[in-house]
N, C-alpha and C positions, 0 to 999 in steps of 0.2 A: 169833391176832393180833387186836388191838383194831380195831374198825371205825372208819371216819372219823366216822360218826354218833355212835358211843359216845364218841369222843374229844372231839367238839364238846360233847356233853352234859356231859362231865367238866370242861370249861373254864368252864362257866357256872353261877352260883349260882341263876339264875332260869330263863331259857330262851334258847336260841340265837337264836330269832326276835326276841326283845326286844332283843338286842344287835346285830341286823342281820347275823347270821351265817347263811349258807345254803350248801347243797351246790352245787358246780359240776358240769357234765357233762364237764369236761375232766380229764385225768390229769396228774400231775406228770411232767415230762420226766426227772427224776432218779430218783425212787423208784417211778414208775408208779402211785401211789395217787391216789384222787380228790382234787381240789382243793376249796377252799371259797372263798366270798366273805365278806369282812368289809366291809360296805358295798358300795362299788364296786370294791374291791381284791381280786383273785384271788390266792390263795396256798396253799401246802402246809403244813399244821400239822406234819406229821412232820419235814420238812426244817428248818422254823423251830425246832422244839424241839431238834433235833439240833445246830443252830448255837448255840442258847442254852446247851445243856449243855456244848458244847466251850468256850465262852467262860467259863463258870463253872469248868470243870476247869482251864483255863489260869490263871485268877485264883488258884485254890486252890494250884496248883503254884508260882506266883510267890511267894505268901505263905509257903509252906513253905521255898522257897529263901532268902528273906530272913531267916526265923527261924533257919535253919541258919547263915547267914553271921553273924548277930548273936551266936549262941552261940559260933561258932568264934573270932571276932575281938574280941568284947566291945567293939564299936565305940567307945563313949565313952572307954574306957581308952587308945585309940590317938589321941585328939585331946587336945592340950595344954589345960589348964584355961582359959588365956587365950583359946582359940579356940572354946570350947563355945557361947558366945553369938553367934558370928559369923553374920551374915546380910547380904544385899546392902544392906539399908536402913541398917545402922550402919557401913558402910564409906564414909568421906568423903574422896575423892581431892582432892589439893590442886594438881594440875597437869592440863593437857589430856591428856598421855600416860596418866596414871592414870585419868582419866575415860573415855578410850577403852578402856582395858583392862577397866574395870568393865562398860562397855556390851557388850563382846564376850562376857564371861563370863556376864552376864545373858541375853544372846541365846542363847548356847549352852545354858544350862539351860532356858530357856523353850521352845526348839525341839527339845529332846532327843527323838530318835526311835530306838528300838531297831533299826530296820531301816536306818538311815542311819549307818554306822559312821564317825564323825569324832572327832577329839580336839583337845586344846590343849597347847601347850608354853609355859608361862608362866615367863619368865626375868627376873631383875633382882637388884639388890643386897639385902642384908639390910634388913628393916624397911619395905619398900614396900607390903606388904599382899598378897603372893602367896598365903600360906596362908589368909588371911581370905577371899579370893575363892574359893579352892579348896573350903573348907568350905561356903561359901554355895552353890556349885554342887551339892555333894553333898546338902545338905539339900533344895534345890529339886527335884532329880531324885528323891529318895526320896518327896517329897510328891506327885509325879506317879504314884507306884505302881511305880516301877522299883527294882531292886536296885542299890545303890551302896555303895562302900567308900572311905573316906578314911583313908589310912595314912601316917604319918610313916615315911620309909625307915629311919632308925636304929631306930625302935621295931619295925618289921617284921623287921629282921634279928635283933633281940633275941628277938622272938616265935618265930621259926623256930629259933634256937639253943636256946631253952628247950624246944622240942618234942622235942629229942633226949634230954631227961631221962626216965628210965623212969617217973617219978612224974607226968609231964605227962598232962593229960586229953585232949590232942590230939596228933596226929602231923604230921610235915612234909607228908606226902602230902595229908592233909585240908586243911591250910592252903593249900597251893599250888592244889589243886582249887577251893577257895573263891575264891581270887584269879582263877582262870581263868574261873569260871562267872558272876561278878558282871557285870551289864550295864555298869556303869561302875566303873572303878578309878581312884582319884585317888592318885597317889604323890607325896607332899610331900617336898621337900628332896632331890631326885635328886642324886646325887654325894656325899651325906653318908656313904654307906657306904664311901667311899674309905679304904683301910687302907694300912699300910706295904707297899712292894713286896716280893714274894716270887718270886724267880727271874724278874724282869722283868714279872710280872703282879700284879694286885690280888687274889690268892688267893681265899679262900672267898666273901667278900661280893660281889666282882665276878662270879664265876661264877654265884652265885645270882641276881643281877640279870639276867644273860644268860638264865637259864632262865625267869624271870618275863616278861621282854620277849618271848621267843619264844612263850610260852604266851598272851600277850595280843595277838599280831600280828593286825591286821585288826579289832580291837575298839575299844570306846569307852574311851579313856584320856586322863587329864589329868595332866600332869607339871608340877611346879614345881621350879625350881632357882636357886641363887645363881650358878651357872656360866652364862656366855653360850654362844651357839651354838658358837663355836670351842673353848671350854673343854670342853664336853660331847663334841664330836667327838674331841678329843684323849684324853679320859678313857676313852670307850667304844670308840673305833675306828670306822671308816667303816661296816663291815658292820652292827654292832649298833646304832649310832646311826641309820643309815638305816632300819632296821626299827622302831626306837622312834618315829621321827617320821613314819612312814607315815600319811598321811591326817590329820596334825596341822597345825593352824594356829598360827603363832607369835604370842605375845602378850608384848610387851616392857613391863616396868614399871620404867623408870628413876626415879631420885630418891634423896633422902636417907633415912636410917633414921629414920622418924618417932618411934620409941621413944626416940631420943637428942636430939630437937630441943629439949626443955625444959632440957637440960643444957648447951647451947651458948650462947656469948656472942652 
């Protein structure tokens, strides 16, 4: 085992004494090895290095997870071209309600904490900027070093269906595991997976959404939808909808479709 003196020497290019490092007469209460002084501060080199190594290992693990998610979902292909440049700074709300929605979304992204599992349910009619803010959240959370996925629900359903093809490079299990493992999942256009009724239920797409919702219970989720609260409750039923909005804060974005404003008299 390396001695404390030897470890001190290995840390210094010149001499420990020149850096104000000296041995202490006390032992670490955790590992029982001798402590050192760095100036007036007493500490244990072994425990400090162990903590630093853990932090590096955690960071490397997160990078590997994000790389795996990028490979699985090819994130840019799941964001519409018109949204790829979306950030908070280029979203310009034209009402107090939309200004409030933007402020909530920015605060959510800025305060994102992997240990504080909260989410958002963003609802409103077409064209009020729900997807723009959702993409902005995703980018901001990624910049903070977390794993995050923005996925249009219709494109996700297509992605899963394509995984059933024998020629597909990915399978459904890998895709679902990627959804479950991401620190933040943003599902855009919830309810757009609605299909024709089959024996009183919304067949495959609805069942698949139930599976995803169950797998994301108690995690960071952001949902956007053109349906209001009552519409989503009717679509998914009380059991599934209550699981979906667990720990979610409502964000309402009323207003006109800004994409059509220039064509109105």
